[in-house]
N, C-alpha and C positions, 0 to 999 in steps of 0.2 A: 091188133097193135103189141101185143106179143113178139109176133113173127115178125113185123118189124126193127125191132131192138138187137132180137140175135142176128137181122141180115146186115145191118149198121154194123154191130160186133164184129161182127165174119169180115168184112171188108174192109174193114180200119185197124186188125188184124194180121192181110194180108198186105196192108201197105204198109207197115210195118216189118216185118217178115222178108219181104224184097230186100231192104236197103240194107238189114244185117247182111243176109247172103252174098249179096253184092259185097257186102265190105268183107266178109271172110276172103274173095279172089288177090285184093287187094298184096302187093307187098309191104314188109312192114318200115317204116321211115329209117334213115340211116344216124351211123351212131356220132356222137360229136370227134371232132378233131382231136389228138393226145397231146398237140403242142398246143392246145388252147388252153388259157390259165382258166381253173375252177376258182379261184379263190379270190377276192380283191384285196387290192393291197392298203396295209394299214392307213388310217389317216396319219398325215404331216401332226406333228405335236403343237402343241399352242403356242405362239410367239410369248416371251418371259416379261413379263407386268415391272413397272417401273420400281416396283417396291420390293424386287427380286433381283440378289444382285447377282450376276455372273460368278458362273464357279473360277476360283480360283488354281490356277498350275501348280503353284506352290501348297510342298507339303506343309497337312497342319504340325504346330508344333507340339515335340513333346508333356503332356502333364505332369509338371510337377505334382509333389506332395505338399502342402503346408507344412511349415514347422510346428513342432508341437508345443501346444504353451508353456509357460515356466509355470515351474512348483508355484503353487501355493506360497505367502510368506513364512506360515507355521513351520514348512521343514526346511527350511533353507537355513538353520540352526540361529544359533547368536551371533550377530554382528561383534566382528573385530574393530577395537577404536588403534588408532595409530599415532603416534604421539612423533611430533618431529623436531629436534634438537637444532637448531640456527646458532652455529659458533661463529661468535664477528673477531678475526682478525685484528690486534692493535693495529696500526698505523705504522710502517717503513721507516724506520730510523737507522739508517745505518753508517752514520758517520757519530763521534760523539768528540767535544772537547772539554777534556776536564782538569782539574789541579792538583798540585799534595800540599795541602798544610802542612804536614809531616815534618816536611822539607824547609817551607819556612823558619821553623822554630829555630832552624841552622842555618838562617842567613840566606838559603838556595832556593830562587824562583823555578819551580818547574811548573813544568803541564804536559798533560799528552794527546797526541791527539789519532784516535786512533778510523781506522775506516774498514768495515764488514765488508771480503774480496768476493764470501762466499758463501754457501750455509754450511754454519759450525765454525767458522775460519776470518781473521783479523788480523791485522797489519797496525802495530801502533808504533807509533813513533814521540820520544820525550824527549826534548832539548832543554836543558837547564843551566841554569847562572848563579854564579856565589856574587850576590850584591849587595849583603852586609853584613856587616866583622861582628863575630861569636865564636865564646870560648868556644873550643871542640875539641880539647886536650891537645896530646902528643902522639907520639909516635905506637902506643900500643893499644889507643884511644877507639873507640870501635865508630864512634862518632867519626873521626876522622879520616879514617879508612871506610868509611862509609862515603864520602864525600870526596873519595882518592887524596886519599892524607895531604889533607887540609886543614892549614893551620889560623890563627884566628886572624892573622895578617893575609891571608891567601886570597887570590882571586882563580876561579875558574869557570870554564865551559865544556860543557859535554853533553853528551845527547845517549839515547837508549835507542835501541831499534829491537823493536821482540813481534812476538806472533803469541797470540794469543786463540787454543779451543774451546768454541761454546759447546758446552754440555746439552745446555737446552736453548733449541734456536728458534726466534719469531721473531724475522727477520728485523731484529733489533740486539743493540747491544747489552743483553740484559741474561742475567742466571748465573749459576758458579762455569769458572771457568783455570785454564794453565797453561804456561807455556816458557817459552826458555828467552833473554832477551842478548845483546849485546852492549856493551859498556865499551866508552870511548869517550877520551876528556883530556886536558892538559891541566894545570896546576901548577898557580909561581908559590914561593917559600913554603913548598914542600914541608911535610915531617922525614922526607929518606932523600938519598941522591945530591944533588946540586939542588942547595937549598934556597937562591937568591934566582935562580934562572927557570924558565917554563918547562916542566916536563911531561910528558903526555904519561897517559896510563891508559889501562883496558883491561878487560875482564867479562862477567859472565853473568847469570842473573839467573834463576827460575824460581819463579810465582805463582801462587792459586790464590783463586778470592771466590766475591761472587758481587754481583753489580745488580742492581733497579734502577729501569727506568721508568719516572713516573706518567699518568697520562699526557702531563702537558708538555713533558720533555724533561724534566729534573732530571737530572744522573746522580746516583750515590752510590758509590763503590767501597770496598776494603778487604784487605788481603794479610796473606806472608810470605816471605821468601827466602831464601838464601844465596847470599855474591860473594863472588871471588874478585880482587882488584887484584894489579900489578902493576909497578913502576919500579923502573933501573932494575936493578938486581930483588929487590922487595916485592913482597904479595902478602894477602891475607885474607879472612873471610869471615864474612858479618854475616848477621843477621837484615832482614828487611820488615818492614813493616808499610803497609799500603794505604792511603787514606784519598778516595780521588773524590771531586765534588765539581758537578759542570752540567753539561746540554747536553740531550743528544738531538738530531736534524736526520 
């Protein structure tokens, strides 16, 4: 029995050794070609999903830093209170019609028509008429000289053309004023020259005063002045008392 096992092992070993010895006589296998790719290509990227938007070609906008928050109320300091003063200008009343009651005491009707032509500047026209007979004295009486050398029986017509400068201008003829005037007129039965015929006189005056225009338009004024008058070869200087009452429009 033992001899049979040894014989079988010997036969088997001889059979295995024969192919090995035969394999040593075979040439080695050929090398793979150099141009053949050794690595597999990368797999294609997965298709974009519906929720993933394609990348935009525009550059992303620069990021701006947010504005700093305002300081707390306690650090702002005390609040300033502003007071607005509204000045309401009076309505414009550039034209005034006034009467002279002082001249009426001497029998003369006299009125003033004054127009504001520019800020601070006005022109005034004052027609006058001797309508009543009053005792006005004689040749050297100031009342007679102020009315163009008129006497108690005289008739007279004249006018004054003047200019006024208003110190405070508020679109009305109000406030202090001053200015010159030109005196022109004719007088009958005068105290100088030909006493029976009408004679012309001329003169000038310089006045200063003040005037107030009330809210409704009522106008009150007063002033003083100095006048000069000449007729024929005679002349005189006389004081002037201004007092006017009327309305402004």
